[in-house]
Backbone bond lengths (Angstrom), bond angles and torsions (degrees), N, CA, C in turn:
res aa  C-N    CA-C-N  psi(-1)  N-CA   C-N-CA  omega(-1)  CA-C   N-CA-C  phi
1 M - - - 1.451 - - 1.524 108.11 -
2 K 1.308 116.48 133.68 1.453 121.65 179.38 1.525 110.02 -90.49
3 L 1.313 114.43 153.63 1.457 120.08 177.48 1.526 110.92 -61.29
4 N 1.330 117.18 -35.10 1.476 119.85 175.33 1.520 111.38 -51.89
5 D 1.335 116.50 -38.70 1.462 121.75 -176.05 1.533 112.32 -67.22
6 L 1.332 116.44 -23.21 1.469 120.42 -177.65 1.530 113.08 -105.87
7 K 1.314 116.89 0.21 1.468 121.48 -175.48 1.527 111.89 -51.88
8 A 1.311 117.89 -48.58 1.467 121.41 -178.06 1.522 111.37 -63.29
9 Q 1.322 117.14 -35.49 1.468 120.17 179.92 1.530 111.30 -69.58
10 F 1.333 116.98 -38.91 1.465 119.53 175.22 1.521 109.79 -64.23
11 E 1.326 116.38 -44.39 1.462 120.18 179.82 1.519 111.67 -62.66
12 A 1.332 117.74 -32.75 1.469 121.50 179.82 1.525 112.12 -64.31
13 V 1.327 117.64 -25.94 1.473 120.28 177.16 1.526 111.15 -98.85
14 G 1.351 115.71 10.48 1.459 120.25 174.90 1.514 115.39 86.65
15 V 1.330 117.36 22.13 1.458 120.93 -177.83 1.522 109.45 -116.85
16 G 1.319 115.91 124.09 1.458 121.22 174.73 1.513 110.08 -87.96
17 I 1.310 115.96 159.49 1.464 122.12 -178.30 1.517 108.98 -117.12
18 V 1.329 114.94 134.81 1.457 122.45 173.82 1.515 106.80 -141.78
19 G 1.306 116.65 135.19 1.459 120.61 174.32 1.514 109.43 -94.34
20 M 1.330 116.04 159.59 1.459 119.95 176.74 1.519 108.54 -144.96
21 T 1.317 115.34 138.58 1.455 121.94 178.35 1.517 108.86 -147.66
22 Y 1.305 116.39 162.04 1.456 120.48 176.43 1.525 111.07 -96.00
23 D 1.335 116.53 1.34 1.464 121.13 -177.36 1.528 112.15 -65.42
24 K 1.315 114.93 160.26 1.459 121.33 177.78 1.534 109.47 -67.62
25 P 1.335 117.56 151.98 1.470 120.94 -178.38 1.527 114.14 -53.41
26 E 1.335 118.63 -37.87 1.465 119.36 -178.86 1.530 111.39 -68.36
27 I 1.317 117.79 -31.29 1.467 121.04 176.20 1.526 109.66 -71.16
28 I 1.328 116.58 -41.64 1.467 121.05 177.70 1.530 109.53 -59.98
29 K 1.319 116.51 -45.75 1.471 120.73 -179.06 1.526 111.17 -61.52
30 A 1.329 116.76 -45.07 1.471 120.36 -179.69 1.527 110.86 -63.18
31 F 1.335 117.31 -40.54 1.466 121.89 178.55 1.529 109.99 -63.98
32 D 1.330 116.06 -46.15 1.473 120.85 178.27 1.521 111.35 -56.48
33 E 1.325 115.87 -45.46 1.464 120.24 -178.26 1.526 111.49 -68.57
34 K 1.322 116.94 -41.51 1.468 120.36 -178.28 1.527 111.45 -64.06
35 W 1.323 116.70 -42.61 1.469 121.33 -173.70 1.519 113.24 -102.89
36 D 1.327 118.22 3.38 1.460 122.81 178.08 1.532 111.50 54.20
37 I 1.318 115.23 51.62 1.464 121.44 -178.79 1.529 109.13 -65.32
38 E 1.329 116.53 131.57 1.466 122.11 -174.67 1.520 113.35 -107.64
39 F 1.330 116.41 22.94 1.456 120.82 178.12 1.524 107.81 -144.55
40 P 1.335 117.76 159.92 1.459 119.94 -178.91 1.534 111.21 -66.06
41 V 1.314 115.31 145.32 1.467 121.24 173.63 1.526 106.88 -122.83
42 L 1.313 115.47 120.12 1.459 122.17 -176.31 1.520 110.99 -99.35
43 K 1.322 115.72 157.05 1.454 121.34 176.55 1.523 108.61 -97.09
44 D 1.331 116.19 126.94 1.466 122.44 176.28 1.526 107.84 -86.27
45 V 1.305 116.39 92.46 1.459 121.89 -177.16 1.531 109.92 -63.49
46 D 1.305 115.25 127.20 1.472 122.60 178.98 1.521 113.01 56.34
47 R 1.323 116.79 23.18 1.471 123.11 177.16 1.536 112.63 55.06
48 Q 1.321 116.15 33.09 1.470 121.54 -178.98 1.529 112.03 -60.67
49 H 1.331 116.60 -42.31 1.467 120.16 -177.55 1.522 111.40 -74.13
50 V 1.318 116.79 -34.94 1.472 120.62 176.57 1.526 109.32 -55.74
51 E 1.312 116.59 -45.00 1.467 121.31 -179.75 1.534 111.33 -71.76
52 A 1.333 116.29 -47.51 1.466 120.34 -177.03 1.528 111.84 -61.96
53 W 1.321 117.00 -35.75 1.456 121.03 -177.49 1.523 112.72 -88.23
54 G 1.343 117.23 -5.92 1.461 120.38 177.73 1.517 114.16 68.87
55 V 1.339 117.24 38.10 1.464 119.84 -179.04 1.532 112.24 -117.18
56 R 1.342 117.52 17.01 1.464 119.65 178.67 1.520 109.61 -71.54
57 N 1.324 116.06 134.75 1.460 122.28 177.56 1.524 107.89 -68.11
58 Q 1.316 116.49 113.57 1.453 122.73 -174.89 1.533 113.55 -75.79
59 E 1.342 117.53 -7.75 1.465 120.42 179.78 1.525 111.87 -67.55
60 Y 1.317 117.63 -22.31 1.455 121.96 -175.20 1.523 109.67 -111.11
61 G 1.314 116.10 114.67 1.450 121.15 -179.05 1.516 112.75 -88.49
62 P 1.332 115.78 173.60 1.464 120.26 178.33 1.534 110.79 -54.58
63 G 1.323 115.15 138.75 1.454 121.00 179.03 1.518 114.85 88.81
64 T 1.337 117.59 -9.49 1.465 119.71 177.55 1.523 109.09 -86.08
65 F 1.337 116.21 161.83 1.461 120.95 -176.17 1.521 112.85 -62.45
66 A 1.316 118.13 -26.40 1.468 120.65 -174.70 1.527 112.51 -112.06
67 Y 1.316 117.93 16.77 1.459 119.74 179.15 1.528 109.96 -58.61
68 G 1.306 116.54 131.17 1.461 122.25 179.66 1.509 114.22 95.42
69 V 1.342 116.93 -4.20 1.462 120.08 179.27 1.532 108.71 -69.39
70 P 1.327 117.29 131.35 1.465 119.42 179.72 1.520 112.21 -83.80
71 Y 1.321 114.41 160.46 1.463 119.11 165.81 1.522 105.88 -71.05
72 P 1.328 118.07 144.45 1.456 118.42 174.05 1.531 108.62 -64.73
73 G 1.286 116.46 133.75 1.443 116.09 -178.05 1.509 114.55 -170.39
74 V 1.322 112.99 -172.14 1.452 123.21 -177.05 1.520 107.38 -135.84
75 V 1.315 115.93 137.50 1.467 121.29 175.57 1.525 107.00 -126.00
76 L 1.320 115.91 127.85 1.464 121.81 176.42 1.527 107.54 -98.96
77 I 1.320 115.87 117.58 1.461 121.27 -175.06 1.524 109.24 -118.77
78 S 1.327 115.04 134.33 1.467 119.75 177.95 1.520 109.96 -72.42
79 P 1.337 117.20 165.28 1.472 119.80 175.95 1.535 112.33 -58.76
80 E 1.333 116.63 -22.90 1.463 120.74 179.15 1.528 112.73 -86.63
81 G 1.333 117.36 -2.00 1.457 121.03 178.32 1.518 114.88 93.38
82 E 1.318 118.03 6.15 1.467 122.27 179.75 1.532 109.85 -82.14
83 I 1.332 116.41 134.98 1.463 120.33 175.60 1.529 107.67 -76.72
84 L 1.335 115.96 116.58 1.456 122.03 -178.42 1.525 111.52 -92.37
85 A 1.326 116.50 -30.94 1.467 120.95 179.68 1.521 107.92 -162.82
86 K 1.343 114.60 157.07 1.457 119.46 -178.58 1.522 108.95 -147.79
87 W 1.311 115.09 133.82 1.461 121.66 174.91 1.517 106.16 -124.22
88 A 1.313 117.96 113.83 1.464 121.70 178.92 1.524 107.64 -130.47
89 E 1.308 115.68 122.51 1.455 121.98 -176.51 1.523 110.35 -94.19
90 E 1.323 117.57 125.87 1.459 119.86 177.66 1.521 109.45 -66.51
91 G 1.321 114.92 147.75 1.456 120.08 -175.90 1.510 109.05 86.76
92 Y 1.297 116.39 -178.50 1.456 119.15 -178.89 1.520 112.72 -117.71
93 R 1.299 117.75 -5.81 1.466 120.22 -178.48 1.519 113.19 -96.44
94 S 1.310 117.37 -19.47 1.466 121.29 -179.10 1.523 109.60 -84.60
95 R 1.293 115.60 147.82 1.458 121.59 176.75 1.521 108.17 -134.71
96 A 1.301 115.08 154.10 1.459 120.31 177.39 1.521 109.53 -62.25
97 D 1.313 116.68 146.75 1.461 122.10 173.81 1.526 106.31 -80.27
98 W 1.335 115.83 108.88 1.465 120.42 -172.72 1.517 113.61 -60.16
99 S 1.323 118.05 -35.18 1.463 118.36 -179.96 1.531 110.02 -68.03
100 E 1.336 118.16 -35.90 1.470 120.93 176.53 1.521 110.69 -69.04
101 V 1.340 116.70 -40.81 1.470 120.12 178.19 1.523 109.46 -61.44
102 L 1.338 117.56 -45.39 1.466 121.09 179.41 1.525 110.66 -59.42
103 E 1.305 117.06 -43.31 1.470 121.20 179.02 1.530 110.71 -61.54
104 Q 1.318 117.00 -45.09 1.462 120.55 -179.20 1.527 111.99 -70.53
105 V 1.320 117.05 -39.07 1.452 120.78 176.52 1.517 110.34 -60.93
106 T 1.314 116.34 -44.30 1.465 120.86 178.73 1.517 110.30 -59.24
107 A 1.328 117.96 -40.67 1.467 121.79 179.22 1.528 110.43 -65.97
108 V 1.337 117.51 -42.99 1.472 121.21 -179.51 1.521 110.43 -66.92
109 V 1.315 117.11 -48.46 1.459 121.64 -176.77 1.530 110.45 -67.78
110 G 1.319 116.79 -37.60 1.459 120.71 178.52 1.511 112.74 -65.01
111 G 1.342 115.69 -25.69 1.460 120.34 -178.95 1.503 114.25 -89.71
112 R 1.340 116.69 1.45 1.473 119.78 -177.51 1.509 111.32 -88.98
């Protein structure tokens, strides 16, 4: 299931969706066009958010080709900038189960 498919359900509980990557703008644009992404995708300049959110893949140390690569994941952030929940999958092939994330997000947001 793609995140696009759940966008309306996230919005129904008051949560907007934004993607973030460290890729160059032309790569982001090509990905958006190929997969018809229906939400904004931002560039994480110098991987600042990867570090701040604690989702950097620790398998790659400084000086390696993949240093700074994040675990694939989801971060739920309040309007005030507080991290309310985080799902980060170790490795690069695993992805969060979107239906489980939606269920947990609904529980967190409903309790606010």
